[in-house]
C-alpha positions as CSV (number, residue, x, y, z in Angstrom):
1,M,11.4,-12.1,-24.7
2,R,12.6,-13.5,-21.2
3,R,15.4,-12.2,-19.7
4,K,17.5,-12.8,-16.1
5,I,18.7,-9.9,-14.4
6,L,20.8,-10.4,-11.8
7,F,20.9,-7.5,-9.3
8,W,24.7,-7.6,-7.7
9,L,23.8,-4.3,-6.2
10,V,21.6,-5.9,-3.5
11,L,24.4,-7.6,-2.1
12,I,26.8,-4.2,-2.7
13,I,24.4,-2.5,-0.5
14,F,22.0,-4.3,1.9
15,A,23.8,-7.3,1.7
16,G,19.9,-9.2,0.7
17,P,19.4,-11.9,-1.6
18,V,20.6,-12.1,-5.2
19,F,17.4,-12.1,-7.5
20,S,16.7,-12.3,-11.2
21,Q,13.4,-10.3,-13.0
22,E,11.4,-10.8,-16.0
23,S,11.6,-7.5,-17.7
24,Q,11.6,-6.0,-21.4
25,Q,14.2,-4.1,-20.1
26,S,17.8,-5.4,-20.3
27,I,20.3,-4.2,-17.4
28,N,23.7,-4.3,-17.6
29,V,25.2,-4.9,-14.0
30,S,28.7,-6.7,-14.9
31,A,30.1,-3.1,-13.8
32,L,28.4,-2.5,-10.8
33,T,31.4,-3.2,-7.7
34,G,31.4,-2.3,-4.6
35,K,34.1,0.6,-5.6
36,E,31.5,2.2,-7.4
37,W,29.4,2.9,-4.9
38,S,29.9,5.8,-1.9
39,K,28.8,5.5,1.2
40,N,28.0,8.4,4.2
41,K,26.9,8.4,7.7
42,I,24.2,11.2,8.0
43,S,23.4,10.9,11.3
44,G,23.1,7.1,13.5
45,A,21.2,5.3,11.5
46,V,20.6,7.3,7.9
47,E,23.6,6.1,5.4
48,W,23.7,7.5,2.1
49,Y,24.5,5.8,-1.1
50,K,25.9,7.4,-4.1
51,L,26.4,5.2,-7.4
52,K,27.6,6.9,-11.1
53,N,27.5,3.8,-13.4
54,N,27.7,4.4,-17.6
55,E,26.2,0.4,-18.4
56,L,22.9,0.8,-16.0
57,F,20.0,-0.1,-17.5
58,G,22.5,1.0,-20.9
59,E,22.5,5.0,-19.9
60,P,24.7,6.8,-18.3
61,Q,23.0,7.1,-14.4
62,S,23.5,9.4,-10.8
63,I,21.7,7.5,-8.1
64,N,21.0,8.6,-5.0
65,V,20.1,6.7,-1.8
66,L,19.3,7.9,1.6
67,K,18.5,4.6,3.7
68,I,17.2,5.0,7.1
69,D,16.6,2.7,9.5
70,L,13.1,2.8,11.8
71,K,13.4,-0.2,13.6
72,R,15.4,2.4,16.3
73,N,12.5,4.6,16.8
74,K,15.2,7.5,16.5
75,Y,13.5,9.2,13.8
76,D,10.2,11.2,13.0
77,V,8.8,10.6,9.9
78,S,6.4,13.4,8.0
79,V,4.7,15.1,5.3
80,V,6.0,19.1,4.6
81,Y,3.9,21.6,2.6
82,S,3.2,24.8,0.8
83,D,-0.3,25.2,0.1
84,S,-0.2,28.4,-2.1
85,T,3.3,28.9,-3.0
86,R,6.0,27.1,-4.5
87,I,9.1,27.0,-2.4
88,F,12.2,24.7,-2.2
89,L,12.2,21.7,0.1
90,S,16.1,22.8,1.4
91,E,13.4,25.6,3.2
92,M,10.3,23.7,4.0
93,A,13.0,21.0,5.7
94,T,15.3,23.6,7.5
95,K,12.1,24.9,8.8
96,Q,11.6,21.5,10.7
97,N,14.8,21.0,11.4
98,A,15.1,18.0,9.3
99,L,17.8,16.0,8.7
100,A,17.0,14.7,5.3
101,A,14.3,15.6,2.6
102,I,12.9,14.2,-0.6
103,N,9.9,15.8,-3.1
104,G,7.4,14.9,-2.4
105,T,4.0,14.2,-5.1
106,F,2.4,16.5,-7.6
107,F,1.2,20.0,-7.6
108,D,-0.2,22.4,-9.7
109,M,2.9,24.8,-10.9
110,K,1.2,27.7,-11.0
111,K,-1.1,27.9,-7.8
112,G,0.7,25.7,-5.9
113,G,-0.3,22.8,-3.8
114,S,-1.1,19.3,-4.4
115,V,-3.0,18.3,-7.0
116,V,-3.9,15.0,-5.2
117,F,-4.9,13.6,-1.7
118,L,-2.7,15.3,0.9
119,K,-2.7,14.9,5.1
120,A,-0.1,16.2,7.1
121,D,-0.3,16.8,11.0
122,D,-3.5,15.2,11.1
123,K,-4.9,17.7,8.9
124,I,-6.0,17.3,5.1
125,V,-4.4,19.7,3.2
126,T,-5.9,18.4,-0.1
127,P,-8.8,16.3,-0.5
128,P,-8.9,13.6,-3.2
129,N,-9.4,14.8,-7.0
130,S,-11.5,12.3,-9.2
131,D,-10.0,14.8,-12.2
132,A,-6.0,13.7,-11.7
133,T,-4.4,11.0,-13.7
134,A,-5.2,7.5,-12.2
135,I,-2.1,6.8,-11.8
136,I,-0.7,9.2,-10.0
137,R,-3.6,8.8,-7.2
138,E,-2.7,4.9,-7.0
139,A,-0.4,4.8,-4.1
140,A,-0.3,6.3,-0.3
141,F,2.8,6.5,1.9
142,T,1.2,6.9,5.7
143,V,2.2,7.8,8.6
144,G,0.9,6.3,11.9
145,D,1.5,3.8,14.2
146,S,4.1,3.0,11.7
147,V,5.0,4.1,7.8
148,R,3.4,2.5,5.1
149,I,2.9,1.8,1.4
150,A,0.0,0.7,0.0
151,A,-2.7,1.5,-2.7
152,F,-5.0,4.3,-2.3
153,P,-8.8,3.0,-1.9
154,K,-10.4,5.9,-4.1
155,N,-13.6,4.6,-2.6
156,N,-13.0,4.4,1.1
157,W,-10.7,7.0,2.2
158,K,-12.8,8.9,4.5
159,N,-12.8,5.7,6.6
160,W,-9.2,4.9,5.8
161,E,-7.7,8.3,6.2
162,A,-8.2,8.5,10.1
163,N,-6.0,6.1,10.9
164,Y,-2.9,7.5,9.9
165,D,-1.3,11.5,10.8
166,E,0.3,12.0,7.3
167,V,-0.8,11.0,3.7
168,M,0.6,11.4,0.5
169,V,-0.6,10.1,-2.5
170,S,1.6,10.1,-5.7
171,G,1.7,6.8,-8.0
172,P,2.5,4.6,-9.9
173,L,2.7,1.7,-7.2
174,L,6.4,0.4,-8.1
175,V,6.7,-2.7,-5.9
176,V,3.6,-4.1,-4.2
177,D,4.9,-7.1,-1.6
178,G,7.9,-7.9,-3.4
179,K,7.0,-8.0,-7.0
180,C,7.7,-5.5,-9.2
181,V,4.1,-4.0,-10.8
182,E,4.0,-3.7,-14.7
183,P,3.4,-0.3,-15.8
184,D,1.2,1.0,-18.4
185,S,1.8,2.0,-21.5
186,T,2.0,5.6,-21.7
187,S,4.7,8.4,-22.7
188,F,4.7,9.1,-18.9
189,T,6.0,5.6,-18.1
190,L,8.4,4.8,-20.8
191,T,10.5,8.1,-21.1
192,K,13.5,8.2,-18.9
193,H,13.2,11.1,-17.0
194,P,14.5,12.1,-13.1
195,R,13.0,10.4,-10.8
196,S,12.0,10.2,-7.2
197,A,10.8,6.9,-4.9
198,V,10.1,6.3,-1.5
199,G,10.2,2.5,-0.4
200,I,10.0,0.6,2.6
201,T,12.7,-2.4,2.7
202,N,11.9,-6.1,4.3
203,N,14.1,-4.7,7.1
204,Y,11.6,-2.0,7.5
205,E,14.1,0.9,6.3
206,L,12.8,3.5,4.5
207,L,14.2,4.6,1.2
208,F,15.0,7.7,-0.6
209,V,15.7,7.4,-4.0
210,T,16.7,9.6,-6.8
211,A,17.7,9.0,-10.6
212,D,18.7,12.3,-12.3
213,G,18.2,12.3,-15.7
214,R,18.3,15.2,-18.8
215,H,22.2,15.4,-18.0
216,E,23.8,14.1,-21.6
217,N,26.2,11.4,-21.0
218,K,26.3,12.3,-17.1
219,A,22.3,11.1,-16.1
220,S,20.0,9.9,-18.1
221,G,17.1,8.8,-16.3
222,L,14.7,6.4,-15.7
223,T,11.5,4.6,-17.3
224,I,8.9,3.9,-14.7
225,E,9.7,0.3,-15.2
226,E,13.3,0.6,-14.7
227,L,12.5,2.5,-11.1
228,G,10.0,-0.2,-10.3
229,I,13.0,-3.1,-10.5
230,L,15.7,-0.7,-8.9
231,M,13.8,-0.6,-5.8
232,K,12.6,-4.4,-6.2
233,A,16.6,-4.6,-6.5
234,L,17.4,-2.0,-3.0
235,N,15.3,-4.6,-1.0
236,C,11.8,-2.4,-1.2
237,T,9.0,-5.2,-0.1
238,N,6.5,-2.1,-1.4
239,A,7.7,1.1,-3.2
240,M,6.1,4.0,-5.3
241,N,6.9,6.9,-7.4
242,L,6.9,10.4,-6.6
243,D,7.0,13.4,-8.8
244,G,9.7,13.6,-11.0
245,G,11.4,15.4,-13.8
246,G,12.4,18.9,-12.5
247,S,10.9,18.2,-9.4
248,T,13.7,15.5,-8.1
249,T,15.3,16.7,-5.6
250,L,17.4,14.9,-2.3
251,W,18.2,16.6,0.5
252,T,20.5,16.5,4.3
253,D,21.1,19.4,6.8
254,K,24.7,18.5,6.6
255,K,24.9,18.0,2.4
256,G,22.2,20.1,1.4
257,V,21.2,19.0,-1.9
258,I,23.0,16.0,-2.8
259,N,21.2,14.6,-6.5
260,F,21.8,16.6,-9.5
261,P,18.9,18.4,-10.2
262,S,17.6,19.4,-13.8
263,D,15.9,22.6,-13.6
264,N,19.1,25.0,-14.4
265,K,20.2,22.4,-17.4
266,V,23.0,22.1,-15.6
267,F,25.1,19.3,-14.1
268,D,25.7,20.3,-10.2
269,H,23.9,20.7,-7.2
270,E,22.2,24.3,-8.1
271,G,19.0,23.1,-9.9
272,A,16.7,22.9,-7.5
273,R,12.8,23.4,-8.7
274,A,10.8,25.1,-5.7
275,I,7.8,22.8,-4.9
276,A,4.8,22.4,-2.8
277,N,5.3,19.1,-0.6
278,G,7.9,16.8,0.2
279,I,8.2,14.0,3.0
280,I,11.8,14.5,6.1
281,I,13.4,12.8,8.2
282,S,14.2,14.5,11.9
283,K,15.2,13.3,15.1
284,N,12.8,12.4,17.9
């Protein structure tokens, strides 16, 4: 059944146009008002938006958004990683004097290291892995002359990657050219989980987005389709999913971990998981 979904949060956060979206999921946005969003300035053109709402996608949600205006050329965007052991995102970010960071792509829980293509500081850290699940290696976050999100060219990656100093492959793609991507029907996409995503808006703003989950009656998490709808609502032209679940972490140098990670099963800021990589923002 076709359902029109009105996204007033676009007006609330980014003064973008209200639009409708066809979806098999229902979303109740009638309770969303400007009063529900809190806004803080992290540094210059880096802003933090926070939402707690009991009716978004029919469940309690806790969503955090960091918006970085890339047009000002004040910030460096880069990939950070630990190749052989897992460490906390806060440690990786602090070592690089970062202003803000989000957890990155999928990794080996026992051995550490990314399980999909990763390039940092013009060095290939992890080559493509054809054995990895297809949907977690379909998207690429790249940093070169500009910051982009696009499909990862699996069959022509050697020529392609030379154009970028930083590449993080993950997936699935959520938004392409302003349109939501319809996900496949697997447990990974259909189950509500904590989620992390990165997007580029039509105003060339970089968004780090987390949706907390696994906290009963406080934060239910999102399906992949719901995450895509959210990223579209936040004015993303292109967006992709990052590693989620217990890895979902959003950090700033002034506030520390600002979302509610789920690894300690407590609704606080102390439950971050040791991970293998992330994306950071720092002053240039």
